[in-house]
C-alpha positions, 0 to 999 in steps of 0.5 A: 315140873314145878308151878309158878304164881305170878300176883298180877293186879286185875287192871294190870290184865285188863291192859293187857288184854286190851293190847290182844288182836281183835281175833285174841279177844274174840278167843278170851270173850268165846272162853269167858261167855258160857252161851257162845252159840246164843251169843253169836246168833245175838250178833249176827241179827245185830250185823244183819239188822245193823247192815239193813238199817246203813242199806236203807240210808245209802250208807255201805258199811263195809267201806266204814272204819272202825271209827266210823262204825262206832260213830254210826252207831253211837248216832242210831242209839241217840237217835231212838 
């Protein structure tokens, strides 16, 4: 079987990755992150913390859209 090499710019690759589904992006991250178990643990802790902050503020994290979640995280980061 012959090997084909395609020259693609890094910008184009990034643009293509941005079009992928969230699960495909996650699969790419898992391959790129060498300590994926540590990363998973950190994200689990982060999610638990943000859910607790929401609970204390009377906010239902699960009912928020991605846009609302992003805005909330931005607001929390700028409160400190």
